[in-house]
C-alpha positions in Angstrom: 19.0 -14.7 -0.5 16.6 -18.1 -2.3 13.2 -17.9 -2.6 10.3 -20.3 -1.2 7.3 -20.8 -3.1 5.0 -19.9 -0.1 1.2 -19.5 -1.3 -0.3 -19.5 -5.0 -1.8 -16.1 -5.8 -6.0 -16.4 -6.2 -8.0 -13.6 -6.4 -11.9 -14.2 -6.2 -13.4 -13.2 -9.4 -15.4 -9.5 -10.0 -17.2 -8.2 -12.8 -14.8 -6.9 -16.0 -17.3 -3.6 -15.1 -16.7 -4.3 -11.5 -13.2 -2.9 -12.2 -13.1 -0.2 -15.3 -14.8 1.9 -12.2 -12.7 0.7 -9.9 -9.3 2.3 -12.4 -11.9 5.3 -13.6 -12.3 6.0 -9.8 -8.1 5.2 -9.1 -7.7 7.5 -12.5 -10.4 10.9 -11.1 -7.7 10.4 -7.6 -5.3 10.5 -9.6 -5.9 13.5 -12.2 -7.9 15.2 -8.7 -4.7 15.1 -6.9 -2.0 16.0 -9.2 -4.5 19.8 -9.5 -4.7 20.0 -5.8 -1.7 20.4 -4.7 0.1 16.4 -5.6 2.7 17.0 -8.0 4.1 20.3 -5.6 5.1 17.6 -3.3 6.2 14.7 -5.5 9.2 13.9 -4.4 7.8 13.7 -0.7 5.1 11.7 -2.2 6.9 9.2 -4.2 9.6 8.7 -1.0 6.2 7.8 1.1 5.6 5.3 -2.1 8.0 3.4 -2.0 9.2 3.7 1.9 5.4 2.5 2.5 5.4 -0.2 0.0 8.7 -1.9 0.8 8.0 -2.0 4.7 5.3 -4.7 3.6 7.9 -6.4 1.0 9.3 -6.9 3.6 6.9 -7.2 5.8 4.5 -10.5 3.7 7.1 -13.0 4.4 6.5 -13.2 8.9 3.2 -11.7 7.6 2.6 -15.5 5.3 3.5 -17.4 8.4 1.9 -16.6 11.1 -1.2 -16.4 8.7 0.3 -20.1 7.7 0.4 -21.0 11.7 -3.0 -20.0 11.7 -4.1 -22.3 9.1 -5.7 -19.5 6.6 -3.6 -19.7 4.5 -4.9 -22.9 3.2 -8.5 -21.3 1.3 -9.1 -19.4 -1.3 -10.1 -16.7 1.6 -7.8 -16.5 3.4 -5.0 -15.3 0.7 -7.1 -12.4 -0.3 -7.8 -11.3 3.3 -4.0 -11.6 4.2 -3.2 -9.9 0.8 -5.9 -7.2 1.5 -4.3 -6.6 4.8 -1.1 -5.7 3.2 -2.4 -3.8 1.2 -4.5 -2.1 3.6 -0.8 -2.0 5.9 0.8 -0.5 3.1 -1.7 2.5 2.3 -1.7 3.2 5.9 1.8 3.5 6.4 1.7 5.0 3.5 -0.2 7.7 4.5 1.0 8.2 7.8 4.8 8.9 6.2 3.1 11.7 4.0 1.7 12.9 6.8 4.6 13.2 9.1 6.9 14.6 6.1 4.1 17.1 5.2 3.1 18.3 9.2 4.8 17.5 11.8 8.5 18.4 10.2 7.5 21.6 10.1 5.4 21.9 12.8 8.7 21.2 14.9 10.8 23.1 13.1 12.1 20.1 11.3 10.6 21.4 7.6 13.1 21.1 4.4 14.4 25.3 4.1 13.5 26.5 0.1 
């Protein structure tokens, strides 16, 4: 499979302080999650994250073509909007997959037997 150059990745300048605060918040959420049940469900979380990342990976070329057809890929803001939309898609899909695995499957009797 041959890759094509479809977009240059350009992100707006953000203050280092804001980036450090965002990283600290991400680490705090990760640590809080580790103590509140994430480690007990690590296989489910890994599955949800990997599957949603794969879905986002395969969706990105179609999203780039759609954004190009709408003529928003020619601007830096358009690229940022596209990448943000794909990040949002992956987050929503990962959350939904995890919700299906942990809540819906046991409710319908499809939970794994322990």
